[in-house]
C-alpha positions in Angstrom: -22.6 -6.2 -46.2 -26.0 -5.4 -45.5 -27.6 -1.6 -45.0 -28.0 -2.3 -41.5 -25.5 -4.4 -40.9 -22.7 -1.6 -41.2 -25.4 1.8 -39.5 -25.2 -0.8 -36.8 -21.2 -1.5 -36.8 -20.9 2.8 -37.1 -23.4 3.2 -34.1 -21.4 0.4 -31.7 -18.0 2.3 -32.9 -19.1 5.5 -32.3 -20.5 4.9 -28.6 -17.3 2.7 -27.9 -15.7 6.5 -28.9 -17.6 8.0 -26.8 -16.8 5.8 -24.2 -13.4 5.8 -23.8 -13.3 9.6 -24.4 -15.4 9.6 -21.4 -13.2 7.8 -19.0 -10.7 9.8 -20.5 -11.9 13.1 -20.0 -13.0 11.7 -16.7 -8.9 10.3 -15.4 -7.4 13.7 -17.0 -9.8 15.2 -14.7 -9.6 13.3 -11.3 -6.6 14.9 -9.8 -4.8 14.1 -6.8 -5.6 12.0 -4.1 -6.0 14.3 -0.8 -3.8 12.4 1.5 -3.6 14.3 4.5 -7.6 13.0 4.6 -6.6 9.0 2.5 -6.5 6.5 4.9 -3.4 4.2 4.6 -3.1 1.7 2.6 0.4 0.4 3.7 1.2 0.5 7.6 4.9 0.2 8.5 8.3 0.5 10.4 11.2 3.3 8.7 14.0 -0.1 8.9 11.1 -2.1 7.1 10.3 0.5 4.2 14.3 0.5 3.5 15.4 -3.1 4.1 11.5 -3.7 1.3 13.8 -2.0 -1.1 17.5 -2.5 -0.5 16.6 -6.3 -0.9 13.9 -6.3 -3.5 13.3 -2.4 -5.4 11.4 -4.4 -8.3 8.7 -6.1 -5.9 9.4 -3.2 -3.2 7.8 -0.3 -6.1 5.4 -2.9 -6.9 4.7 -2.5 -3.5 4.6 1.0 -2.5 5.3 2.8 -5.2 1.6 3.0 -6.4 0.1 6.0 -7.4 -2.4 6.5 -5.9 -1.2 4.4 -3.4 -0.6 6.2 1.1 1.5 4.9 2.9 2.1 5.5 6.7 5.8 5.4 8.5 6.9 5.1 12.0 10.4 6.1 12.6 12.8 7.8 14.6 13.2 11.8 12.6 17.2 12.1 12.0 17.9 15.4 10.4 15.4 18.4 10.0 15.8 20.3 6.7 13.8 23.0 4.5 14.0 22.5 0.6 13.6 25.6 -2.2 10.0 26.2 -1.5 10.0 25.7 1.8 8.6 22.1 2.8 10.4 20.2 5.9 12.3 17.7 4.7 12.3 15.0 7.7 14.9 11.9 7.0 13.7 9.2 8.9 16.5 6.7 10.3 16.9 2.6 9.2 18.9 -0.2 9.8 21.5 1.4 7.5 24.1 3.9 9.2 24.0 5.7 5.6 20.0 5.4 3.9 17.4 7.2 5.3 13.4 7.8 4.6 13.2 11.3 3.3 10.2 13.0 3.7 8.7 15.9 2.1 5.9 17.8 3.6 3.0 19.6 3.0 1.4 20.0 6.3 2.6 21.2 9.8 5.8 19.8 11.6 6.6 22.7 14.0 6.6 20.6 16.7 8.5 18.2 15.4 12.1 17.7 16.9 15.0 15.1 15.7 15.4 12.1 18.3 11.8 12.1 18.4 9.3 9.0 16.6 7.2 10.1 14.7 3.8 8.5 12.6 3.1 10.3 8.7 1.7 9.3 6.5 2.3 10.4 2.1 3.4 8.8 -1.2 6.5 6.6 -1.9 7.8 7.2 -4.5 11.1 4.3 -4.6 14.3 4.4 -3.8 17.6 6.3 -5.5 20.5 3.8 -6.6 23.6 5.6 -8.6 25.6 3.0 -10.6 24.3 0.2 -8.6 24.8 1.8 -5.4 21.2 1.6 -2.9 20.7 5.1 -2.2 17.1 7.3 -0.1 13.7 6.1 -0.1 11.7 9.7 -0.7 8.6 10.1 -0.1 6.4 12.5 -1.7 3.2 14.6 -0.2 4.2 13.9 3.5 1.3 14.8 6.8 1.7 13.8 10.3 -0.7 11.2 11.4 -2.4 11.9 14.4 
């Protein structure tokens, strides 16, 4: 190889490394999606969301549980509790007697009562299933839709 060819290869590799480092730095510092201000990517009812996960959890995970996917869910409130961080946990009814959509809220929920029909948006993290027994679908960083 000639000296010019070696220099070209070296500078090309250095350029590719610089581009890769820049992209990695950007992605590392990008931060979380602002769920409260973001528009929903998917709109669905709580029974439909649970049905999607109970029918084919792999396909549902691909559709609803992507990292920055904002899911808007409408449903009837079954229970309202608080977690250790004092965030509201609202369980939405589904068509199954022992299955719910559990939504951890970051936004205010003072006006919500059991039995209300609400619309919320958040990030779906999937279904909890142990030993092949389906559990609840979980959503995090939820806010009420105004």
